[in-house]
mmCIF entry with sequence, helices, sheets and N, C-alpha, C, O atoms, coordinates in Angstrom:
data_MODEL
# 
_entry.id   MODEL 
# 
_entity.id                         1 
_entity.type                       polymer 
_entity.pdbx_number_of_molecules   1 
# 
_entity_poly.entity_id                      1 
_entity_poly.type                           'polypeptide(L)' 
_entity_poly.nstd_linkage                   no 
_entity_poly.nstd_monomer                   no 
_entity_poly.pdbx_seq_one_letter_code       MQKFGLFLVVLLVGALLAGGVFLLTWDIPAPSSKVEKVIPNDRIAK 
_entity_poly.pdbx_seq_one_letter_code_can   MQKFGLFLVVLLVGALLAGGVFLLTWDIPAPSSKVEKVIPNDRIAK 
_entity_poly.pdbx_strand_id                 A 
# 
loop_
_entity_poly_seq.entity_id 
_entity_poly_seq.num 
_entity_poly_seq.mon_id 
_entity_poly_seq.hetero 
1 1  MET n 
1 2  GLN n 
1 3  LYS n 
1 4  PHE n 
1 5  GLY n 
1 6  LEU n 
1 7  PHE n 
1 8  LEU n 
1 9  VAL n 
1 10 VAL n 
1 11 LEU n 
1 12 LEU n 
1 13 VAL n 
1 14 GLY n 
1 15 ALA n 
1 16 LEU n 
1 17 LEU n 
1 18 ALA n 
1 19 GLY n 
1 20 GLY n 
1 21 VAL n 
1 22 PHE n 
1 23 LEU n 
1 24 LEU n 
1 25 THR n 
1 26 TRP n 
1 27 ASP n 
1 28 ILE n 
1 29 PRO n 
1 30 ALA n 
1 31 PRO n 
1 32 SER n 
1 33 SER n 
1 34 LYS n 
1 35 VAL n 
1 36 GLU n 
1 37 LYS n 
1 38 VAL n 
1 39 ILE n 
1 40 PRO n 
1 41 ASN n 
1 42 ASP n 
1 43 ARG n 
1 44 ILE n 
1 45 ALA n 
1 46 LYS n 
# 
_struct_asym.id          A 
_struct_asym.entity_id   1 
# 
loop_
_struct_conf.conf_type_id 
_struct_conf.id 
_struct_conf.pdbx_PDB_helix_id 
_struct_conf.beg_label_comp_id 
_struct_conf.beg_label_asym_id 
_struct_conf.beg_label_seq_id 
_struct_conf.pdbx_beg_PDB_ins_code 
_struct_conf.end_label_comp_id 
_struct_conf.end_label_asym_id 
_struct_conf.end_label_seq_id 
_struct_conf.pdbx_end_PDB_ins_code 
_struct_conf.beg_auth_comp_id 
_struct_conf.beg_auth_asym_id 
_struct_conf.beg_auth_seq_id 
_struct_conf.end_auth_comp_id 
_struct_conf.end_auth_asym_id 
_struct_conf.end_auth_seq_id 
_struct_conf.pdbx_PDB_helix_class 
_struct_conf.details 
_struct_conf.pdbx_PDB_helix_length 
HELX_P HELX_P1 AA1 GLN A 2  ? THR A 25 ? GLN A 2  THR A 25 1 ? 24 
HELX_P HELX_P2 AA2 ASN A 41 ? ARG A 43 ? ASN A 41 ARG A 43 5 ? 3  
# 
_struct_conf_type.id          HELX_P 
_struct_conf_type.criteria    ? 
_struct_conf_type.reference   ? 
# 
loop_
_atom_site.group_PDB 
_atom_site.id 
_atom_site.type_symbol 
_atom_site.label_atom_id 
_atom_site.label_alt_id 
_atom_site.label_comp_id 
_atom_site.label_asym_id 
_atom_site.label_entity_id 
_atom_site.label_seq_id 
_atom_site.pdbx_PDB_ins_code 
_atom_site.Cartn_x 
_atom_site.Cartn_y 
_atom_site.Cartn_z 
_atom_site.occupancy 
_atom_site.B_iso_or_equiv 
_atom_site.pdbx_formal_charge 
_atom_site.auth_seq_id 
_atom_site.auth_comp_id 
_atom_site.auth_asym_id 
_atom_site.auth_atom_id 
_atom_site.pdbx_PDB_model_num 
ATOM 1   N N  . MET A 1 1  ? 84.196  32.982  -28.080 1.00 0.00 ? 1  MET A N  1 
ATOM 2   C CA . MET A 1 1  ? 84.898  32.369  -27.007 1.00 0.00 ? 1  MET A CA 1 
ATOM 3   C C  . MET A 1 1  ? 84.423  31.055  -26.619 1.00 0.00 ? 1  MET A C  1 
ATOM 4   O O  . MET A 1 1  ? 85.195  30.234  -26.124 1.00 0.00 ? 1  MET A O  1 
ATOM 5   N N  . GLN A 1 2  ? 83.208  30.813  -26.815 1.00 0.00 ? 2  GLN A N  1 
ATOM 6   C CA . GLN A 1 2  ? 82.586  29.449  -26.452 1.00 0.00 ? 2  GLN A CA 1 
ATOM 7   C C  . GLN A 1 2  ? 83.116  28.358  -27.361 1.00 0.00 ? 2  GLN A C  1 
ATOM 8   O O  . GLN A 1 2  ? 83.343  27.231  -26.922 1.00 0.00 ? 2  GLN A O  1 
ATOM 9   N N  . LYS A 1 3  ? 83.315  28.695  -28.647 1.00 0.00 ? 3  LYS A N  1 
ATOM 10  C CA . LYS A 1 3  ? 83.822  27.700  -29.626 1.00 0.00 ? 3  LYS A CA 1 
ATOM 11  C C  . LYS A 1 3  ? 85.245  27.392  -29.279 1.00 0.00 ? 3  LYS A C  1 
ATOM 12  O O  . LYS A 1 3  ? 85.644  26.246  -29.485 1.00 0.00 ? 3  LYS A O  1 
ATOM 13  N N  . PHE A 1 4  ? 86.073  28.310  -28.763 1.00 0.00 ? 4  PHE A N  1 
ATOM 14  C CA . PHE A 1 4  ? 87.420  28.080  -28.357 1.00 0.00 ? 4  PHE A CA 1 
ATOM 15  C C  . PHE A 1 4  ? 87.469  27.123  -27.117 1.00 0.00 ? 4  PHE A C  1 
ATOM 16  O O  . PHE A 1 4  ? 88.298  26.216  -27.058 1.00 0.00 ? 4  PHE A O  1 
ATOM 17  N N  . GLY A 1 5  ? 86.572  27.352  -26.154 1.00 0.00 ? 5  GLY A N  1 
ATOM 18  C CA . GLY A 1 5  ? 86.539  26.427  -25.039 1.00 0.00 ? 5  GLY A CA 1 
ATOM 19  C C  . GLY A 1 5  ? 86.094  25.061  -25.468 1.00 0.00 ? 5  GLY A C  1 
ATOM 20  O O  . GLY A 1 5  ? 86.699  24.092  -25.011 1.00 0.00 ? 5  GLY A O  1 
ATOM 21  N N  . LEU A 1 6  ? 85.130  24.892  -26.273 1.00 0.00 ? 6  LEU A N  1 
ATOM 22  C CA . LEU A 1 6  ? 84.722  23.608  -26.830 1.00 0.00 ? 6  LEU A CA 1 
ATOM 23  C C  . LEU A 1 6  ? 85.924  22.930  -27.588 1.00 0.00 ? 6  LEU A C  1 
ATOM 24  O O  . LEU A 1 6  ? 86.147  21.724  -27.490 1.00 0.00 ? 6  LEU A O  1 
ATOM 25  N N  . PHE A 1 7  ? 86.629  23.727  -28.299 1.00 0.00 ? 7  PHE A N  1 
ATOM 26  C CA . PHE A 1 7  ? 87.756  23.230  -29.028 1.00 0.00 ? 7  PHE A CA 1 
ATOM 27  C C  . PHE A 1 7  ? 88.812  22.601  -27.985 1.00 0.00 ? 7  PHE A C  1 
ATOM 28  O O  . PHE A 1 7  ? 89.355  21.510  -28.155 1.00 0.00 ? 7  PHE A O  1 
ATOM 29  N N  . LEU A 1 8  ? 89.011  23.403  -26.944 1.00 0.00 ? 8  LEU A N  1 
ATOM 30  C CA . LEU A 1 8  ? 90.011  22.832  -25.956 1.00 0.00 ? 8  LEU A CA 1 
ATOM 31  C C  . LEU A 1 8  ? 89.485  21.604  -25.263 1.00 0.00 ? 8  LEU A C  1 
ATOM 32  O O  . LEU A 1 8  ? 90.306  20.720  -25.018 1.00 0.00 ? 8  LEU A O  1 
ATOM 33  N N  . VAL A 1 9  ? 88.327  21.440  -24.940 1.00 0.00 ? 9  VAL A N  1 
ATOM 34  C CA . VAL A 1 9  ? 87.704  20.299  -24.363 1.00 0.00 ? 9  VAL A CA 1 
ATOM 35  C C  . VAL A 1 9  ? 87.879  19.064  -25.241 1.00 0.00 ? 9  VAL A C  1 
ATOM 36  O O  . VAL A 1 9  ? 88.293  18.000  -24.782 1.00 0.00 ? 9  VAL A O  1 
ATOM 37  N N  . VAL A 1 10 ? 87.529  19.251  -26.594 1.00 0.00 ? 10 VAL A N  1 
ATOM 38  C CA . VAL A 1 10 ? 87.581  18.286  -27.535 1.00 0.00 ? 10 VAL A CA 1 
ATOM 39  C C  . VAL A 1 10 ? 89.015  17.866  -27.661 1.00 0.00 ? 10 VAL A C  1 
ATOM 40  O O  . VAL A 1 10 ? 89.267  16.662  -27.708 1.00 0.00 ? 10 VAL A O  1 
ATOM 41  N N  . LEU A 1 11 ? 90.002  18.779  -27.720 1.00 0.00 ? 11 LEU A N  1 
ATOM 42  C CA . LEU A 1 11 ? 91.448  18.525  -27.764 1.00 0.00 ? 11 LEU A CA 1 
ATOM 43  C C  . LEU A 1 11 ? 91.981  17.748  -26.611 1.00 0.00 ? 11 LEU A C  1 
ATOM 44  O O  . LEU A 1 11 ? 92.806  16.843  -26.738 1.00 0.00 ? 11 LEU A O  1 
ATOM 45  N N  . LEU A 1 12 ? 91.459  18.151  -25.452 1.00 0.00 ? 12 LEU A N  1 
ATOM 46  C CA . LEU A 1 12 ? 91.887  17.420  -24.232 1.00 0.00 ? 12 LEU A CA 1 
ATOM 47  C C  . LEU A 1 12 ? 91.422  16.011  -24.156 1.00 0.00 ? 12 LEU A C  1 
ATOM 48  O O  . LEU A 1 12 ? 92.170  15.114  -23.767 1.00 0.00 ? 12 LEU A O  1 
ATOM 49  N N  . VAL A 1 13 ? 90.034  15.784  -24.573 1.00 0.00 ? 13 VAL A N  1 
ATOM 50  C CA . VAL A 1 13 ? 89.527  14.456  -24.598 1.00 0.00 ? 13 VAL A CA 1 
ATOM 51  C C  . VAL A 1 13 ? 90.252  13.535  -25.625 1.00 0.00 ? 13 VAL A C  1 
ATOM 52  O O  . VAL A 1 13 ? 90.477  12.350  -25.382 1.00 0.00 ? 13 VAL A O  1 
ATOM 53  N N  . GLY A 1 14 ? 90.598  14.139  -26.765 1.00 0.00 ? 14 GLY A N  1 
ATOM 54  C CA . GLY A 1 14 ? 91.275  13.344  -27.779 1.00 0.00 ? 14 GLY A CA 1 
ATOM 55  C C  . GLY A 1 14 ? 92.728  13.061  -27.338 1.00 0.00 ? 14 GLY A C  1 
ATOM 56  O O  . GLY A 1 14 ? 93.247  11.987  -27.643 1.00 0.00 ? 14 GLY A O  1 
ATOM 57  N N  . ALA A 1 15 ? 93.384  13.970  -26.646 1.00 0.00 ? 15 ALA A N  1 
ATOM 58  C CA . ALA A 1 15 ? 94.745  13.655  -26.184 1.00 0.00 ? 15 ALA A CA 1 
ATOM 59  C C  . ALA A 1 15 ? 94.677  12.612  -25.087 1.00 0.00 ? 15 ALA A C  1 
ATOM 60  O O  . ALA A 1 15 ? 95.588  11.784  -25.070 1.00 0.00 ? 15 ALA A O  1 
ATOM 61  N N  . LEU A 1 16 ? 93.716  12.534  -24.160 1.00 0.00 ? 16 LEU A N  1 
ATOM 62  C CA . LEU A 1 16 ? 93.577  11.482  -23.210 1.00 0.00 ? 16 LEU A CA 1 
ATOM 63  C C  . LEU A 1 16 ? 93.220  10.145  -23.905 1.00 0.00 ? 16 LEU A C  1 
ATOM 64  O O  . LEU A 1 16 ? 93.748  9.119   -23.476 1.00 0.00 ? 16 LEU A O  1 
ATOM 65  N N  . LEU A 1 17 ? 92.373  10.086  -24.934 1.00 0.00 ? 17 LEU A N  1 
ATOM 66  C CA . LEU A 1 17 ? 92.115  8.873   -25.534 1.00 0.00 ? 17 LEU A CA 1 
ATOM 67  C C  . LEU A 1 17 ? 93.324  8.344   -26.334 1.00 0.00 ? 17 LEU A C  1 
ATOM 68  O O  . LEU A 1 17 ? 93.521  7.131   -26.409 1.00 0.00 ? 17 LEU A O  1 
ATOM 69  N N  . ALA A 1 18 ? 94.165  9.274   -26.955 1.00 0.00 ? 18 ALA A N  1 
ATOM 70  C CA . ALA A 1 18 ? 95.257  8.824   -27.661 1.00 0.00 ? 18 ALA A CA 1 
ATOM 71  C C  . ALA A 1 18 ? 96.301  8.278   -26.653 1.00 0.00 ? 18 ALA A C  1 
ATOM 72  O O  . ALA A 1 18 ? 96.950  7.269   -26.930 1.00 0.00 ? 18 ALA A O  1 
ATOM 73  N N  . GLY A 1 19 ? 96.458  8.926   -25.515 1.00 0.00 ? 19 GLY A N  1 
ATOM 74  C CA . GLY A 1 19 ? 97.382  8.386   -24.523 1.00 0.00 ? 19 GLY A CA 1 
ATOM 75  C C  . GLY A 1 19 ? 96.930  7.059   -23.909 1.00 0.00 ? 19 GLY A C  1 
ATOM 76  O O  . GLY A 1 19 ? 97.747  6.242   -23.485 1.00 0.00 ? 19 GLY A O  1 
ATOM 77  N N  . GLY A 1 20 ? 95.650  6.872   -23.874 1.00 0.00 ? 20 GLY A N  1 
ATOM 78  C CA . GLY A 1 20 ? 95.195  5.535   -23.304 1.00 0.00 ? 20 GLY A CA 1 
ATOM 79  C C  . GLY A 1 20 ? 95.424  4.471   -24.337 1.00 0.00 ? 20 GLY A C  1 
ATOM 80  O O  . GLY A 1 20 ? 95.859  3.368   -24.004 1.00 0.00 ? 20 GLY A O  1 
ATOM 81  N N  . VAL A 1 21 ? 95.143  4.774   -25.589 1.00 0.00 ? 21 VAL A N  1 
ATOM 82  C CA . VAL A 1 21 ? 95.372  3.805   -26.658 1.00 0.00 ? 21 VAL A CA 1 
ATOM 83  C C  . VAL A 1 21 ? 96.910  3.523   -26.679 1.00 0.00 ? 21 VAL A C  1 
ATOM 84  O O  . VAL A 1 21 ? 97.309  2.365   -26.798 1.00 0.00 ? 21 VAL A O  1 
ATOM 85  N N  . PHE A 1 22 ? 97.750  4.543   -26.568 1.00 0.00 ? 22 PHE A N  1 
ATOM 86  C CA . PHE A 1 22 ? 99.184  4.243   -26.581 1.00 0.00 ? 22 PHE A CA 1 
ATOM 87  C C  . PHE A 1 22 ? 99.634  3.311   -25.441 1.00 0.00 ? 22 PHE A C  1 
ATOM 88  O O  . PHE A 1 22 ? 100.378 2.357   -25.665 1.00 0.00 ? 22 PHE A O  1 
ATOM 89  N N  . LEU A 1 23 ? 99.172  3.604   -24.228 1.00 0.00 ? 23 LEU A N  1 
ATOM 90  C CA . LEU A 1 23 ? 99.543  2.772   -23.104 1.00 0.00 ? 23 LEU A CA 1 
ATOM 91  C C  . LEU A 1 23 ? 99.036  1.317   -23.203 1.00 0.00 ? 23 LEU A C  1 
ATOM 92  O O  . LEU A 1 23 ? 99.712  0.392   -22.751 1.00 0.00 ? 23 LEU A O  1 
ATOM 93  N N  . LEU A 1 24 ? 97.790  1.114   -23.823 1.00 0.00 ? 24 LEU A N  1 
ATOM 94  C CA . LEU A 1 24 ? 97.248  -0.205  -23.977 1.00 0.00 ? 24 LEU A CA 1 
ATOM 95  C C  . LEU A 1 24 ? 98.065  -0.974  -25.009 1.00 0.00 ? 24 LEU A C  1 
ATOM 96  O O  . LEU A 1 24 ? 98.154  -2.195  -24.877 1.00 0.00 ? 24 LEU A O  1 
ATOM 97  N N  . THR A 1 25 ? 98.667  -0.360  -26.024 1.00 0.00 ? 25 THR A N  1 
ATOM 98  C CA . THR A 1 25 ? 99.326  -0.990  -27.101 1.00 0.00 ? 25 THR A CA 1 
ATOM 99  C C  . THR A 1 25 ? 100.785 -1.100  -26.919 1.00 0.00 ? 25 THR A C  1 
ATOM 100 O O  . THR A 1 25 ? 101.429 -1.784  -27.715 1.00 0.00 ? 25 THR A O  1 
ATOM 101 N N  . TRP A 1 26 ? 101.394 -0.458  -25.896 1.00 0.00 ? 26 TRP A N  1 
ATOM 102 C CA . TRP A 1 26 ? 102.794 -0.324  -25.818 1.00 0.00 ? 26 TRP A CA 1 
ATOM 103 C C  . TRP A 1 26 ? 103.260 -1.630  -25.307 1.00 0.00 ? 26 TRP A C  1 
ATOM 104 O O  . TRP A 1 26 ? 102.706 -2.147  -24.337 1.00 0.00 ? 26 TRP A O  1 
ATOM 105 N N  . ASP A 1 27 ? 104.289 -2.205  -25.939 1.00 0.00 ? 27 ASP A N  1 
ATOM 106 C CA . ASP A 1 27 ? 104.893 -3.507  -25.601 1.00 0.00 ? 27 ASP A CA 1 
ATOM 107 C C  . ASP A 1 27 ? 106.114 -3.256  -24.682 1.00 0.00 ? 27 ASP A C  1 
ATOM 108 O O  . ASP A 1 27 ? 107.235 -3.142  -25.178 1.00 0.00 ? 27 ASP A O  1 
ATOM 109 N N  . ILE A 1 28 ? 105.914 -3.173  -23.382 1.00 0.00 ? 28 ILE A N  1 
ATOM 110 C CA . ILE A 1 28 ? 106.939 -2.848  -22.483 1.00 0.00 ? 28 ILE A CA 1 
ATOM 111 C C  . ILE A 1 28 ? 107.843 -4.174  -22.291 1.00 0.00 ? 28 ILE A C  1 
ATOM 112 O O  . ILE A 1 28 ? 107.323 -5.227  -21.923 1.00 0.00 ? 28 ILE A O  1 
ATOM 113 N N  . PRO A 1 29 ? 109.118 -4.072  -22.539 1.00 0.00 ? 29 PRO A N  1 
ATOM 114 C CA . PRO A 1 29 ? 109.953 -5.229  -22.363 1.00 0.00 ? 29 PRO A CA 1 
ATOM 115 C C  . PRO A 1 29 ? 110.072 -5.660  -20.854 1.00 0.00 ? 29 PRO A C  1 
ATOM 116 O O  . PRO A 1 29 ? 110.072 -4.796  -19.977 1.00 0.00 ? 29 PRO A O  1 
ATOM 117 N N  . ALA A 1 30 ? 110.162 -6.842  -20.588 1.00 0.00 ? 30 ALA A N  1 
ATOM 118 C CA . ALA A 1 30 ? 110.300 -7.399  -19.203 1.00 0.00 ? 30 ALA A CA 1 
ATOM 119 C C  . ALA A 1 30 ? 111.714 -7.136  -18.737 1.00 0.00 ? 30 ALA A C  1 
ATOM 120 O O  . ALA A 1 30 ? 112.627 -7.052  -19.558 1.00 0.00 ? 30 ALA A O  1 
ATOM 121 N N  . PRO A 1 31 ? 111.920 -7.003  -17.414 1.00 0.00 ? 31 PRO A N  1 
ATOM 122 C CA . PRO A 1 31 ? 113.390 -6.786  -16.996 1.00 0.00 ? 31 PRO A CA 1 
ATOM 123 C C  . PRO A 1 31 ? 114.132 -8.050  -17.282 1.00 0.00 ? 31 PRO A C  1 
ATOM 124 O O  . PRO A 1 31 ? 113.612 -9.153  -17.116 1.00 0.00 ? 31 PRO A O  1 
ATOM 125 N N  . SER A 1 32 ? 115.416 -7.870  -17.736 1.00 0.00 ? 32 SER A N  1 
ATOM 126 C CA . SER A 1 32 ? 116.329 -8.961  -18.064 1.00 0.00 ? 32 SER A CA 1 
ATOM 127 C C  . SER A 1 32 ? 117.435 -9.190  -17.120 1.00 0.00 ? 32 SER A C  1 
ATOM 128 O O  . SER A 1 32 ? 118.284 -10.049 -17.361 1.00 0.00 ? 32 SER A O  1 
ATOM 129 N N  . SER A 1 33 ? 117.469 -8.440  -16.019 1.00 0.00 ? 33 SER A N  1 
ATOM 130 C CA . SER A 1 33 ? 118.568 -8.668  -15.177 1.00 0.00 ? 33 SER A CA 1 
ATOM 131 C C  . SER A 1 33 ? 118.144 -9.801  -14.097 1.00 0.00 ? 33 SER A C  1 
ATOM 132 O O  . SER A 1 33 ? 116.998 -9.886  -13.656 1.00 0.00 ? 33 SER A O  1 
ATOM 133 N N  . LYS A 1 34 ? 119.136 -10.605 -13.749 1.00 0.00 ? 34 LYS A N  1 
ATOM 134 C CA . LYS A 1 34 ? 118.946 -11.701 -12.913 1.00 0.00 ? 34 LYS A CA 1 
ATOM 135 C C  . LYS A 1 34 ? 119.167 -11.262 -11.479 1.00 0.00 ? 34 LYS A C  1 
ATOM 136 O O  . LYS A 1 34 ? 120.160 -10.589 -11.200 1.00 0.00 ? 34 LYS A O  1 
ATOM 137 N N  . VAL A 1 35 ? 118.304 -11.607 -10.583 1.00 0.00 ? 35 VAL A N  1 
ATOM 138 C CA . VAL A 1 35 ? 118.536 -11.148 -9.123  1.00 0.00 ? 35 VAL A CA 1 
ATOM 139 C C  . VAL A 1 35 ? 118.726 -12.506 -8.316  1.00 0.00 ? 35 VAL A C  1 
ATOM 140 O O  . VAL A 1 35 ? 117.998 -13.483 -8.489  1.00 0.00 ? 35 VAL A O  1 
ATOM 141 N N  . GLU A 1 36 ? 119.710 -12.463 -7.479  1.00 0.00 ? 36 GLU A N  1 
ATOM 142 C CA . GLU A 1 36 ? 120.023 -13.661 -6.630  1.00 0.00 ? 36 GLU A CA 1 
ATOM 143 C C  . GLU A 1 36 ? 120.170 -13.071 -5.221  1.00 0.00 ? 36 GLU A C  1 
ATOM 144 O O  . GLU A 1 36 ? 120.858 -12.067 -5.039  1.00 0.00 ? 36 GLU A O  1 
ATOM 145 N N  . LYS A 1 37 ? 119.537 -13.681 -4.244  1.00 0.00 ? 37 LYS A N  1 
ATOM 146 C CA . LYS A 1 37 ? 119.575 -13.212 -2.827  1.00 0.00 ? 37 LYS A CA 1 
ATOM 147 C C  . LYS A 1 37 ? 119.884 -14.377 -2.069  1.00 0.00 ? 37 LYS A C  1 
ATOM 148 O O  . LYS A 1 37 ? 119.246 -15.408 -2.286  1.00 0.00 ? 37 LYS A O  1 
ATOM 149 N N  . VAL A 1 38 ? 120.816 -14.344 -1.177  1.00 0.00 ? 38 VAL A N  1 
ATOM 150 C CA . VAL A 1 38 ? 121.232 -15.401 -0.264  1.00 0.00 ? 38 VAL A CA 1 
ATOM 151 C C  . VAL A 1 38 ? 120.447 -15.291 1.023   1.00 0.00 ? 38 VAL A C  1 
ATOM 152 O O  . VAL A 1 38 ? 120.504 -14.251 1.680   1.00 0.00 ? 38 VAL A O  1 
ATOM 153 N N  . ILE A 1 39 ? 119.728 -16.308 1.403   1.00 0.00 ? 39 ILE A N  1 
ATOM 154 C CA . ILE A 1 39 ? 118.963 -16.350 2.596   1.00 0.00 ? 39 ILE A CA 1 
ATOM 155 C C  . ILE A 1 39 ? 119.649 -17.263 3.624   1.00 0.00 ? 39 ILE A C  1 
ATOM 156 O O  . ILE A 1 39 ? 119.805 -18.455 3.356   1.00 0.00 ? 39 ILE A O  1 
ATOM 157 N N  . PRO A 1 40 ? 120.038 -16.773 4.723   1.00 0.00 ? 40 PRO A N  1 
ATOM 158 C CA . PRO A 1 40 ? 120.666 -17.578 5.795   1.00 0.00 ? 40 PRO A CA 1 
ATOM 159 C C  . PRO A 1 40 ? 119.816 -18.708 6.307   1.00 0.00 ? 40 PRO A C  1 
ATOM 160 O O  . PRO A 1 40 ? 118.593 -18.570 6.333   1.00 0.00 ? 40 PRO A O  1 
ATOM 161 N N  . ASN A 1 41 ? 120.387 -19.815 6.714   1.00 0.00 ? 41 ASN A N  1 
ATOM 162 C CA . ASN A 1 41 ? 119.615 -20.903 7.197   1.00 0.00 ? 41 ASN A CA 1 
ATOM 163 C C  . ASN A 1 41 ? 118.786 -20.561 8.382   1.00 0.00 ? 41 ASN A C  1 
ATOM 164 O O  . ASN A 1 41 ? 117.714 -21.139 8.562   1.00 0.00 ? 41 ASN A O  1 
ATOM 165 N N  . ASP A 1 42 ? 119.232 -19.642 9.210   1.00 0.00 ? 42 ASP A N  1 
ATOM 166 C CA . ASP A 1 42 ? 118.553 -19.241 10.455  1.00 0.00 ? 42 ASP A CA 1 
ATOM 167 C C  . ASP A 1 42 ? 117.237 -18.671 10.203  1.00 0.00 ? 42 ASP A C  1 
ATOM 168 O O  . ASP A 1 42 ? 116.400 -18.743 11.102  1.00 0.00 ? 42 ASP A O  1 
ATOM 169 N N  . ARG A 1 43 ? 116.933 -18.091 9.047   1.00 0.00 ? 43 ARG A N  1 
ATOM 170 C CA . ARG A 1 43 ? 115.703 -17.465 8.677   1.00 0.00 ? 43 ARG A CA 1 
ATOM 171 C C  . ARG A 1 43 ? 114.634 -18.386 8.111   1.00 0.00 ? 43 ARG A C  1 
ATOM 172 O O  . ARG A 1 43 ? 113.452 -18.049 8.037   1.00 0.00 ? 43 ARG A O  1 
ATOM 173 N N  . ILE A 1 44 ? 115.111 -19.583 7.708   1.00 0.00 ? 44 ILE A N  1 
ATOM 174 C CA . ILE A 1 44 ? 114.230 -20.577 7.112   1.00 0.00 ? 44 ILE A CA 1 
ATOM 175 C C  . ILE A 1 44 ? 113.487 -21.300 8.220   1.00 0.00 ? 44 ILE A C  1 
ATOM 176 O O  . ILE A 1 44 ? 114.114 -21.812 9.147   1.00 0.00 ? 44 ILE A O  1 
ATOM 177 N N  . ALA A 1 45 ? 112.161 -21.352 8.144   1.00 0.00 ? 45 ALA A N  1 
ATOM 178 C CA . ALA A 1 45 ? 111.402 -22.098 9.159   1.00 0.00 ? 45 ALA A CA 1 
ATOM 179 C C  . ALA A 1 45 ? 111.566 -23.490 9.160   1.00 0.00 ? 45 ALA A C  1 
ATOM 180 O O  . ALA A 1 45 ? 111.697 -24.081 8.088   1.00 0.00 ? 45 ALA A O  1 
ATOM 181 N N  . LYS A 1 46 ? 111.576 -24.124 10.294  1.00 0.00 ? 46 LYS A N  1 
ATOM 182 C CA . LYS A 1 46 ? 111.919 -25.488 10.405  1.00 0.00 ? 46 LYS A CA 1 
ATOM 183 C C  . LYS A 1 46 ? 110.578 -26.308 10.609  1.00 0.00 ? 46 LYS A C  1 
ATOM 184 O O  . LYS A 1 46 ? 110.615 -27.532 10.732  1.00 0.00 ? 46 LYS A O  1 
# 
C-alpha cells in the first residue's frame, strides 16, 4: 500500500510539472478585436 501512495505522489508531482511547463511554453494569441469608446467632452479634465 505504501508503494501505491508513493506512486500517486510521484504521478501528481509529474502532472503538476508537466502542466507548469505547458503553461510556460503556450503561445497565447493576443486579442485581435478593436475597442473604441467615446468619451464625452464633459468628462475630460480642463
